[in-house]
Phi, psi and omega in degrees: 000005184299320181293319180297318181298319180297318180296324179296320180299328181277355181287171183273070181241118182275157186298327181275008182246354186221150174212172179281118179280131175252114187289126178254015183274325187223167170274118184296341182279349183270139180297145182294332182270353182284128183290153178295143178299340182237129181243004178290145183287307180266112188250000172243047177294160184286353181205166180286173183272358180282155177283159178297137180139226184277352181294156185239161181297127181287142175278109183254088181201170177210171188297143183218145172244070184221161179258124181286154176296157183296141180265120184249125182286143177297124190267008186301113183291340180273359181286152176300148180293139179284147180285143175274352180286146176298155183304325186286355178264004179281089188290142175283151179252002176211139183290159175294147178295153180273342179292119183293347180283336183278163170300130180279037180268134171291158175286130182240166184099154186293342182248010183297332180272001180279096185300319182295319179295316179297321178292323178295316180294320179297323175298319179294316177303313184294312183293323178294319180296316179295324179291328182266358180076027178264164176291125184277169175286165177281189181294325181259124179237131183241145179273132170266326175201143176208131180169186180269141173230114184050046176065021174242140177287130179226132178230139172242119185242161173220151181197157172266114181292163177305333180279000179091355182273144175275130179233147174241149183222144173251131176237130186232139178291130178253114186241143178296130181307130177089349181272144178265352182280146175302143179257177181277150175286141174228151179283114184267327183197147174223133178222142174277148181240121177251327174234151182292122180280158176284334179199163171249146182248116177266135177234153181222143177259283181233015183285334184267172178299152181306139179230137179306132177098348184281352180282352176291138181303135175068008174285150178211166179268146182229145176214147185239134172251100186279157170302143177304331181295339181275348182271075177219163182300139179086001178242129178234153173264130179234156176234152178278120181239091185071248180244034175207155172263137178233154182288135180284317184088136182249146172273176184278358186245018174098343177267154173280171171293163179268140173223160177268125175261125177262137175301339178295336180261013179145100185295332184282335181153191184263130176271126182235138179226141170264121189237127173276121187262347181207173184100192183285336187232065177290154178135180181287120175280313183212151173215154180196167181251124179256126181235159178304141178058032183223098185285319181271122181296154174251180182296138179290164179300321177262114177255106182283128181236163182280142173297159182300329182270003174088174182199153183243025174222167180273172179286141181253159174304322179291337174295318178297318181294318178296319178296322177297319179294317180295321176295318179297326180294335179260011180059039175242146180259347178204161179165174178264128189230136173244130175272105182285328181189154179211136182211144176289150176233167183302333182241028178148232181216143176242133181228149174249115188246137175249113178268116183283141179285152176285338177226195179300140179157185180260133176300157181247133174265126180238129178267125180248124183220141166057036174079002177218161183270127167233103192241143170228142179263118178224142178291141172296147177310134186275354184272221184295145177295353176281347181291143176295153172255148184216141176216160181212154178211148181261127180280170181293337178266012172093353178284157182251123175259122179245128179233132179228148178222145181229177181285171180304142178084003184258144166247151190243145166241133174257124190232135177280175180295337179273006177089355180282140174282125180252351179190156177204156180166194181287194187295347168237116185227137177227150180209139172268130175252135183298151183294339178281347181281127178271102182235123180255340186205139180233135176244143174248121178247129179257137179230145173277175181299330179276012178071011175283146184285129176274313182176171183217136176226144182236139180234130175278118181246014184294333182270002183274000000 
Protein backbone atom coordinates (compact mmCIF):
# COMPACT_ATOMS: atom_id res chain seq x y z
CA UNK A 1 0.00 0.00 0.00
CA UNK A 2 3.01 2.29 -0.08
CA UNK A 3 2.07 3.60 -3.53
CA UNK A 4 -1.50 4.16 -2.45
CA UNK A 5 -0.34 6.03 0.63
CA UNK A 6 1.86 8.27 -1.49
CA UNK A 7 -1.00 8.99 -3.86
CA UNK A 8 -3.25 9.77 -0.89
CA UNK A 9 -0.70 12.20 0.48
CA UNK A 10 -0.78 14.02 -2.84
CA UNK A 11 -4.59 14.24 -2.79
CA UNK A 12 -6.49 17.39 -1.95
CA UNK A 13 -6.91 16.67 1.74
CA UNK A 14 -6.58 19.55 4.17
CA UNK A 15 -5.27 19.07 7.67
CA UNK A 16 -8.58 19.85 9.37
CA UNK A 17 -10.45 17.33 7.26
CA UNK A 18 -8.47 14.15 7.88
CA UNK A 19 -7.14 12.15 10.79
CA UNK A 20 -5.64 8.74 11.32
CA UNK A 21 -8.49 6.24 11.38
CA UNK A 22 -8.12 3.47 13.94
CA UNK A 23 -10.22 0.50 12.88
CA UNK A 24 -12.46 -0.81 15.66
CA UNK A 25 -13.89 -3.66 13.63
CA UNK A 26 -11.22 -6.32 14.10
CA UNK A 27 -8.19 -7.32 16.10
CA UNK A 28 -5.23 -6.36 13.88
CA UNK A 29 -3.21 -9.27 15.28
CA UNK A 30 -5.74 -11.77 13.96
CA UNK A 31 -5.18 -13.20 10.51
CA UNK A 32 -7.54 -12.04 7.81
CA UNK A 33 -8.33 -15.59 6.77
CA UNK A 34 -8.94 -16.88 10.28
CA UNK A 35 -12.66 -17.41 10.82
CA UNK A 36 -14.53 -15.61 13.53
CA UNK A 37 -15.01 -17.66 16.71
CA UNK A 38 -18.72 -17.02 16.42
CA UNK A 39 -20.79 -17.66 13.33
CA UNK A 40 -24.27 -17.20 14.78
CA UNK A 41 -26.28 -14.44 13.15
CA UNK A 42 -27.99 -13.08 16.24
CA UNK A 43 -25.27 -12.79 18.87
CA UNK A 44 -26.98 -10.84 21.60
CA UNK A 45 -29.79 -13.33 22.13
CA UNK A 46 -31.42 -13.35 25.56
CA UNK A 47 -29.93 -16.73 26.48
CA UNK A 48 -27.26 -19.16 25.46
CA UNK A 49 -27.74 -21.88 22.88
CA UNK A 50 -27.42 -24.70 25.42
CA UNK A 51 -30.35 -26.82 26.58
CA UNK A 52 -31.67 -26.55 30.14
CA UNK A 53 -29.64 -28.74 32.48
CA UNK A 54 -25.92 -28.95 33.00
CA UNK A 55 -25.13 -26.94 29.90
CA UNK A 56 -23.67 -23.54 30.43
CA UNK A 57 -24.05 -20.16 28.84
CA UNK A 58 -21.85 -20.05 25.72
CA UNK A 59 -19.26 -17.32 25.42
CA UNK A 60 -20.30 -15.43 22.32
CA UNK A 61 -17.42 -13.11 21.69
CA UNK A 62 -14.24 -12.68 19.68
CA UNK A 63 -10.93 -10.85 19.90
CA UNK A 64 -11.18 -7.03 19.81
CA UNK A 65 -8.84 -4.06 19.73
CA UNK A 66 -11.30 -1.51 21.06
CA UNK A 67 -11.78 0.57 24.16
CA UNK A 68 -14.91 -0.22 26.20
CA UNK A 69 -17.08 2.60 27.42
CA UNK A 70 -16.50 3.73 31.01
CA UNK A 71 -18.23 1.60 33.62
CA UNK A 72 -20.24 3.72 36.01
CA UNK A 73 -21.39 2.24 39.31
CA UNK A 74 -25.07 2.61 40.22
CA UNK A 75 -25.14 5.44 42.75
CA UNK A 76 -28.43 4.66 44.56
CA UNK A 77 -27.63 5.23 48.26
CA UNK A 78 -30.59 3.06 49.34
CA UNK A 79 -29.31 -0.04 47.57
CA UNK A 80 -27.86 -2.91 49.62
CA UNK A 81 -24.09 -2.64 50.01
CA UNK A 82 -22.08 -4.55 47.45
CA UNK A 83 -19.80 -7.29 48.72
CA UNK A 84 -16.07 -6.68 48.67
CA UNK A 85 -15.48 -10.41 48.23
CA UNK A 86 -14.63 -11.74 44.78
CA UNK A 87 -17.58 -13.34 42.97
CA UNK A 88 -16.22 -16.87 43.33
CA UNK A 89 -16.40 -16.63 47.14
CA UNK A 90 -20.19 -16.23 47.10
CA UNK A 91 -20.90 -19.67 48.53
CA UNK A 92 -24.15 -21.45 47.76
CA UNK A 93 -26.35 -22.51 50.67
CA UNK A 94 -28.11 -25.36 48.84
CA UNK A 95 -26.71 -27.89 46.34
CA UNK A 96 -27.65 -27.87 42.68
CA UNK A 97 -30.55 -30.22 41.84
CA UNK A 98 -29.72 -33.65 40.48
CA UNK A 99 -32.51 -33.62 37.88
CA UNK A 100 -30.71 -32.89 34.57
CA UNK A 101 -33.79 -31.13 33.21
CA UNK A 102 -33.48 -28.34 35.73
CA UNK A 103 -31.07 -25.44 35.77
CA UNK A 104 -27.83 -26.74 37.27
CA UNK A 105 -27.55 -23.71 39.53
CA UNK A 106 -26.99 -24.16 43.26
CA UNK A 107 -29.34 -22.45 45.64
CA UNK A 108 -28.00 -19.06 46.72
CA UNK A 109 -29.05 -16.55 49.33
CA UNK A 110 -28.99 -16.87 53.13
CA UNK A 111 -32.27 -18.83 53.30
CA UNK A 112 -31.84 -21.18 50.34
CA UNK A 113 -31.14 -24.07 52.71
CA UNK A 114 -34.27 -23.43 54.81
CA UNK A 115 -36.39 -26.45 53.80
CA UNK A 116 -39.48 -25.25 55.69
CA UNK A 117 -39.45 -21.83 54.03
CA UNK A 118 -38.93 -23.36 50.58
CA UNK A 119 -41.81 -25.80 51.22
CA UNK A 120 -44.06 -22.93 52.34
CA UNK A 121 -43.23 -20.93 49.22
CA UNK A 122 -43.78 -24.00 47.02
CA UNK A 123 -47.22 -24.40 48.57
CA UNK A 124 -48.09 -20.80 47.75
CA UNK A 125 -46.89 -21.34 44.17
CA UNK A 126 -48.97 -24.51 43.84
CA UNK A 127 -52.18 -23.13 45.36
CA UNK A 128 -52.00 -19.86 43.40
CA UNK A 129 -51.38 -21.70 40.14
CA UNK A 130 -54.34 -24.00 40.72
CA UNK A 131 -56.58 -21.05 41.62
CA UNK A 132 -55.59 -19.18 38.45
CA UNK A 133 -55.67 -22.21 36.16
CA UNK A 134 -51.90 -22.17 35.62
CA UNK A 135 -49.58 -25.16 35.40
CA UNK A 136 -48.49 -25.94 38.97
CA UNK A 137 -45.00 -26.98 40.04
CA UNK A 138 -44.09 -30.63 40.37
CA UNK A 139 -43.57 -32.55 43.58
CA UNK A 140 -39.94 -31.42 43.86
CA UNK A 141 -39.26 -27.71 44.16
CA UNK A 142 -35.74 -26.30 44.45
CA UNK A 143 -34.55 -22.89 45.55
CA UNK A 144 -32.47 -20.82 43.17
CA UNK A 145 -32.32 -17.95 45.62
CA UNK A 146 -33.94 -17.17 48.97
CA UNK A 147 -33.35 -14.32 51.36
CA UNK A 148 -34.35 -10.78 52.37
CA UNK A 149 -34.49 -7.86 49.95
CA UNK A 150 -35.15 -4.53 51.69
CA UNK A 151 -36.50 -6.48 54.69
CA UNK A 152 -38.95 -8.45 52.53
CA UNK A 153 -38.73 -12.20 51.95
CA UNK A 154 -37.99 -13.07 48.34
CA UNK A 155 -37.64 -16.56 46.87
CA UNK A 156 -36.83 -17.76 43.37
CA UNK A 157 -37.82 -21.40 42.85
CA UNK A 158 -37.64 -23.93 40.02
CA UNK A 159 -39.50 -27.14 39.32
CA UNK A 160 -40.48 -29.54 36.56
CA UNK A 161 -44.24 -29.17 36.11
CA UNK A 162 -46.48 -32.20 35.48
CA UNK A 163 -46.50 -31.28 31.77
CA UNK A 164 -42.70 -31.77 31.68
CA UNK A 165 -41.83 -28.10 31.30
CA UNK A 166 -39.24 -26.45 33.53
CA UNK A 167 -40.65 -23.40 35.28
CA UNK A 168 -39.15 -20.76 37.54
CA UNK A 169 -41.17 -18.67 39.96
CA UNK A 170 -40.62 -15.54 42.03
CA UNK A 171 -42.41 -15.21 45.37
CA UNK A 172 -42.30 -11.93 47.24
CA UNK A 173 -43.52 -11.02 50.71
CA UNK A 174 -46.49 -8.68 50.59
CA UNK A 175 -46.68 -6.52 53.69
CA UNK A 176 -49.23 -3.93 54.73
CA UNK A 177 -47.60 -0.49 54.34
CA UNK A 178 -46.29 0.77 57.66
CA UNK A 179 -46.61 -2.60 59.36
CA UNK A 180 -43.61 -4.24 61.02
CA UNK A 181 -45.25 -7.67 61.03
CA UNK A 182 -44.21 -10.24 58.42
CA UNK A 183 -46.55 -10.45 55.46
CA UNK A 184 -47.74 -13.34 53.34
CA UNK A 185 -45.82 -14.63 50.36
CA UNK A 186 -47.45 -14.05 47.00
CA UNK A 187 -46.63 -15.43 43.56
CA UNK A 188 -45.12 -12.49 41.66
CA UNK A 189 -44.02 -14.17 38.40
CA UNK A 190 -43.79 -17.54 36.67
CA UNK A 191 -41.83 -18.25 33.47
CA UNK A 192 -41.20 -21.38 31.46
CA UNK A 193 -37.57 -22.18 30.64
CA UNK A 194 -36.62 -23.86 27.38
CA UNK A 195 -32.97 -22.78 27.12
CA UNK A 196 -30.64 -21.99 29.97
CA UNK A 197 -30.77 -18.21 30.53
CA UNK A 198 -27.71 -16.13 31.32
CA UNK A 199 -29.65 -14.50 34.14
CA UNK A 200 -33.11 -14.20 35.65
CA UNK A 201 -34.78 -10.82 36.15
CA UNK A 202 -36.67 -10.10 39.37
CA UNK A 203 -39.06 -7.16 39.32
CA UNK A 204 -40.99 -5.40 42.08
CA UNK A 205 -43.82 -2.89 42.01
CA UNK A 206 -44.74 -1.75 45.52
CA UNK A 207 -43.62 -4.65 47.71
CA UNK A 208 -40.33 -3.14 48.85
CA UNK A 209 -39.57 -0.11 50.97
CA UNK A 210 -40.02 3.23 49.16
CA UNK A 211 -37.15 4.00 46.81
CA UNK A 212 -36.45 7.34 45.16
CA UNK A 213 -37.77 7.44 41.60
CA UNK A 214 -40.44 4.78 42.03
CA UNK A 215 -43.20 7.42 42.11
CA UNK A 216 -42.89 7.82 38.33
CA UNK A 217 -45.82 6.17 36.50
CA UNK A 218 -45.09 2.59 35.41
CA UNK A 219 -41.64 2.62 37.00
CA UNK A 220 -40.56 -0.58 38.72
CA UNK A 221 -37.62 -2.05 40.60
CA UNK A 222 -35.31 -4.56 38.96
CA UNK A 223 -32.82 -7.07 40.29
CA UNK A 224 -30.84 -9.73 38.41
CA UNK A 225 -29.88 -13.27 39.44
CA UNK A 226 -27.05 -14.27 37.08
CA UNK A 227 -25.96 -17.75 36.16
CA UNK A 228 -23.06 -18.86 38.38
CA UNK A 229 -20.96 -19.11 35.22
CA UNK A 230 -21.12 -15.33 34.83
CA UNK A 231 -19.74 -14.68 38.30
CA UNK A 232 -16.08 -14.65 37.36
CA UNK A 233 -13.33 -12.10 37.22
CA UNK A 234 -13.53 -9.72 34.28
CA UNK A 235 -17.29 -10.12 33.69
CA UNK A 236 -19.71 -7.40 34.80
CA UNK A 237 -23.45 -6.96 34.54
CA UNK A 238 -24.53 -3.70 32.97
CA UNK A 239 -27.88 -2.09 32.32
CA UNK A 240 -28.93 0.44 29.74
CA UNK A 241 -29.48 3.78 31.44
CA UNK A 242 -30.72 6.22 28.83
CA UNK A 243 -27.95 6.35 26.23
CA UNK A 244 -25.21 4.61 28.16
CA UNK A 245 -24.50 1.30 29.86
CA UNK A 246 -23.69 1.44 33.57
CA UNK A 247 -22.50 -1.24 35.97
CA UNK A 248 -25.31 -2.85 37.97
CA UNK A 249 -23.15 -3.99 40.87
CA UNK A 250 -23.41 -7.27 42.71
CA UNK A 251 -24.22 -8.02 46.36
CA UNK A 252 -22.42 -10.75 48.24
CA UNK A 253 -25.22 -13.31 48.04
CA UNK A 254 -25.52 -13.79 44.27
CA UNK A 255 -28.14 -11.14 43.47
CA UNK A 256 -27.44 -7.82 41.85
CA UNK A 257 -28.21 -4.54 43.49
CA UNK A 258 -31.71 -3.13 43.02
CA UNK A 259 -32.33 -0.25 40.62
CA UNK A 260 -35.33 1.73 39.44
CA UNK A 261 -36.25 1.30 35.80
CA UNK A 262 -37.95 4.29 34.24
CA UNK A 263 -40.20 3.79 31.19
CA UNK A 264 -38.42 6.82 29.73
CA UNK A 265 -35.38 4.58 29.28
CA UNK A 266 -37.29 1.78 27.58
CA UNK A 267 -41.02 1.29 27.66
CA UNK A 268 -40.73 -2.47 27.03
CA UNK A 269 -38.45 -3.11 29.99
CA UNK A 270 -34.86 -2.98 31.22
CA UNK A 271 -32.00 -4.01 28.91
CA UNK A 272 -29.32 -5.98 30.76
CA UNK A 273 -26.01 -7.23 29.33
CA UNK A 274 -23.25 -9.43 30.69
CA UNK A 275 -19.99 -7.91 29.43
CA UNK A 276 -16.47 -9.30 29.55
CA UNK A 277 -14.29 -6.27 30.17
CA UNK A 278 -10.82 -7.78 29.89
CA UNK A 279 -8.96 -10.84 28.72
CA UNK A 280 -8.74 -12.34 25.26
CA UNK A 281 -12.44 -12.13 24.45
CA UNK A 282 -13.93 -8.80 25.59
CA UNK A 283 -17.45 -7.93 24.54
CA UNK A 284 -21.10 -8.68 25.25
CA UNK A 285 -21.55 -12.31 26.29
CA UNK A 286 -25.32 -12.19 26.68
CA UNK A 287 -28.06 -9.57 26.65
CA UNK A 288 -31.76 -9.60 27.36
CA UNK A 289 -34.84 -7.56 28.16
CA UNK A 290 -36.30 -7.78 31.67
CA UNK A 291 -39.99 -6.88 31.98
CA UNK A 292 -42.43 -6.99 34.91
CA UNK A 293 -43.65 -10.48 35.86
CA UNK A 294 -41.15 -11.98 33.43
CA UNK A 295 -38.34 -13.93 35.06
CA UNK A 296 -36.70 -15.22 31.87
CA UNK A 297 -35.40 -12.33 29.71
CA UNK A 298 -36.49 -11.99 26.10
CA UNK A 299 -34.57 -10.64 23.11
CA UNK A 300 -33.51 -6.99 23.55
CA UNK A 301 -34.83 -4.31 21.17
CA UNK A 302 -31.46 -4.10 19.40
CA UNK A 303 -30.34 -7.50 18.13
CA UNK A 304 -26.74 -7.28 16.96
CA UNK A 305 -25.92 -9.52 14.01
CA UNK A 306 -22.71 -10.14 12.09
CA UNK A 307 -21.98 -8.27 8.83
CA UNK A 308 -22.09 -10.38 5.67
CA UNK A 309 -18.30 -10.28 5.37
CA UNK A 310 -17.79 -11.42 8.95
CA UNK A 311 -15.98 -9.99 11.91
CA UNK A 312 -13.34 -11.18 14.33
CA UNK A 313 -14.43 -9.48 17.51
CA UNK A 314 -17.42 -9.63 19.79
CA UNK A 315 -20.23 -7.11 20.12
CA UNK A 316 -19.42 -4.15 22.36
CA UNK A 317 -21.77 -2.01 24.46
CA UNK A 318 -21.13 0.92 22.12
CA UNK A 319 -22.26 -1.26 19.20
CA UNK A 320 -25.61 -1.64 20.93
CA UNK A 321 -25.81 2.12 21.50
CA UNK A 322 -24.98 2.83 17.85
CA UNK A 323 -27.61 0.33 16.76
CA UNK A 324 -30.17 1.97 19.02
CA UNK A 325 -29.32 5.36 17.53
CA UNK A 326 -29.60 4.03 13.99
CA UNK A 327 -33.01 2.50 14.66
CA UNK A 328 -34.22 5.74 16.19
CA UNK A 329 -33.08 7.59 13.06
CA UNK A 330 -35.38 5.35 11.04
CA UNK A 331 -38.27 5.75 13.53
CA UNK A 332 -37.98 2.13 14.59
CA UNK A 333 -37.98 0.85 18.16
CA UNK A 334 -36.42 -2.55 17.51
CA UNK A 335 -34.64 -4.49 14.81
CA UNK A 336 -31.64 -6.48 13.66
CA UNK A 337 -28.53 -4.34 13.29
CA UNK A 338 -25.06 -5.03 11.88
CA UNK A 339 -22.14 -2.76 12.74
CA UNK A 340 -20.21 -2.64 9.47
CA UNK A 341 -17.47 -0.47 10.88
CA UNK A 342 -16.60 1.88 13.71
CA UNK A 343 -13.76 4.35 14.10
CA UNK A 344 -12.91 7.21 16.48
CA UNK A 345 -13.11 10.77 15.22
CA UNK A 346 -11.77 14.00 16.75
CA UNK A 347 -15.21 14.72 18.22
CA UNK A 348 -16.48 11.26 19.05
CA UNK A 349 -16.99 8.10 17.03
CA UNK A 350 -18.35 7.38 13.59
CA UNK A 351 -20.02 4.06 12.79
CA UNK A 352 -21.53 2.59 9.69
CA UNK A 353 -24.68 0.71 10.63
CA UNK A 354 -26.75 -1.64 8.54
CA UNK A 355 -30.34 -1.99 9.71
CA UNK A 356 -31.68 -5.25 8.42
CA UNK A 357 -35.26 -5.28 7.13
CA UNK A 358 -37.88 -7.37 8.92
CA UNK A 359 -39.03 -8.69 5.55
CA UNK A 360 -37.82 -8.74 1.94
CA UNK A 361 -36.05 -5.57 0.93
CA UNK A 362 -32.74 -3.76 0.83
CA UNK A 363 -30.83 -3.07 4.06
CA UNK A 364 -30.32 0.56 4.98
CA UNK A 365 -26.96 2.10 5.77
CA UNK A 366 -27.08 4.72 8.51
CA UNK A 367 -24.14 6.88 9.50
CA UNK A 368 -23.89 7.63 13.20
CA UNK A 369 -21.47 10.34 14.19
CA UNK A 370 -20.36 12.42 17.12
CA UNK A 371 -23.00 11.30 19.60
CA UNK A 372 -25.98 12.34 17.49
CA UNK A 373 -27.74 10.95 14.46
CA UNK A 374 -27.18 12.38 11.03
CA UNK A 375 -28.75 9.71 8.85
CA UNK A 376 -29.20 9.06 5.16
CA UNK A 377 -30.88 6.02 3.70
CA UNK A 378 -28.82 4.47 0.95
CA UNK A 379 -28.99 0.96 -0.47
CA UNK A 380 -26.11 -1.30 0.37
CA UNK A 381 -24.06 -2.27 -2.71
CA UNK A 382 -26.04 -4.91 -4.56
CA UNK A 383 -23.01 -6.79 -5.85
CA UNK A 384 -20.50 -8.99 -4.08
CA UNK A 385 -20.33 -8.80 -0.26
CA UNK A 386 -16.66 -7.90 -0.71
CA UNK A 387 -17.61 -4.45 -1.93
CA UNK A 388 -17.12 -1.61 0.55
CA UNK A 389 -20.16 0.00 2.13
CA UNK A 390 -20.33 3.79 2.35
CA UNK A 391 -22.57 6.32 4.04
CA UNK A 392 -22.56 10.07 4.56
CA UNK A 393 -24.35 12.68 6.62
CA UNK A 394 -24.42 16.46 6.78
CA UNK A 395 -23.83 18.00 10.21
CA UNK A 396 -25.69 20.99 11.55
CA UNK A 397 -22.69 23.22 10.78
CA UNK A 398 -22.65 22.14 7.14
CA UNK A 399 -19.73 19.71 7.18
CA UNK A 400 -20.01 16.35 5.49
CA UNK A 401 -19.15 13.18 7.42
CA UNK A 402 -18.24 10.26 5.17
CA UNK A 403 -17.82 6.76 6.63
CA UNK A 404 -16.80 3.67 4.69
CA UNK A 405 -16.21 0.07 5.76
CA UNK A 406 -14.82 -2.88 3.86
CA UNK A 407 -14.25 -6.60 4.23
CA UNK A 408 -11.35 -8.12 6.22
CA UNK A 409 -7.94 -7.43 4.77
CA UNK A 410 -9.00 -4.29 2.92
CA UNK A 411 -7.61 -0.77 3.13
CA UNK A 412 -9.74 2.07 1.83
CA UNK A 413 -9.39 5.17 -0.30
CA UNK A 414 -12.20 7.75 -0.36
CA UNK A 415 -12.22 9.59 -3.68
CA UNK A 416 -14.28 12.55 -4.85
CA UNK A 417 -15.94 12.89 -8.24
CA UNK A 418 -12.97 14.96 -9.44
CA UNK A 419 -10.59 12.09 -8.69
CA UNK A 420 -9.03 13.73 -5.65
CA UNK A 421 -8.43 11.52 -2.61
CA UNK A 422 -10.38 12.91 0.34
CA UNK A 423 -9.62 10.18 2.86
CA UNK A 424 -7.68 6.97 3.38
CA UNK A 425 -7.31 4.41 6.11
CA UNK A 426 -7.99 0.85 7.25
CA UNK A 427 -11.12 -1.17 6.59
CA UNK A 428 -13.16 1.40 8.53
CA UNK A 429 -12.37 4.96 7.51
CA UNK A 430 -14.14 8.23 8.28
CA UNK A 431 -13.45 11.80 7.22
CA UNK A 432 -15.03 15.19 7.79
CA UNK A 433 -15.15 17.40 4.69
CA UNK A 434 -15.33 21.15 5.15
CA UNK A 435 -18.65 22.78 4.20
CA UNK A 436 -16.83 24.86 1.56
CA UNK A 437 -15.74 21.77 -0.36
CA UNK A 438 -18.07 21.09 -3.29
CA UNK A 439 -18.49 17.30 -3.36
CA UNK A 440 -21.30 15.66 -5.32
CA UNK A 441 -20.13 12.06 -5.23
CA UNK A 442 -17.84 9.97 -3.04
CA UNK A 443 -16.36 6.58 -3.94
CA UNK A 444 -14.88 4.03 -1.57
CA UNK A 445 -12.23 1.76 -3.08
CA UNK A 446 -10.94 -1.23 -1.18
CA UNK A 447 -7.44 -2.64 -1.76
CA UNK A 448 -5.57 -5.67 -0.49
CA UNK A 449 -1.99 -5.52 0.73
CA UNK A 450 -0.76 -6.43 -2.76
CA UNK A 451 -2.65 -3.34 -4.06
CA UNK A 452 -5.20 -5.46 -5.95
CA UNK A 453 -8.70 -3.99 -6.01
CA UNK A 454 -11.22 -5.56 -3.64
CA UNK A 455 -14.22 -3.55 -4.76
CA UNK A 456 -15.63 -0.09 -5.30
CA UNK A 457 -18.85 1.61 -4.17
CA UNK A 458 -20.09 5.09 -5.01
CA UNK A 459 -22.47 7.30 -3.07
CA UNK A 460 -24.29 10.37 -4.40
CA UNK A 461 -24.05 13.06 -1.72
CA UNK A 462 -25.30 15.99 -3.81
CA UNK A 463 -28.65 16.03 -2.02
CA UNK A 464 -27.21 16.19 1.50
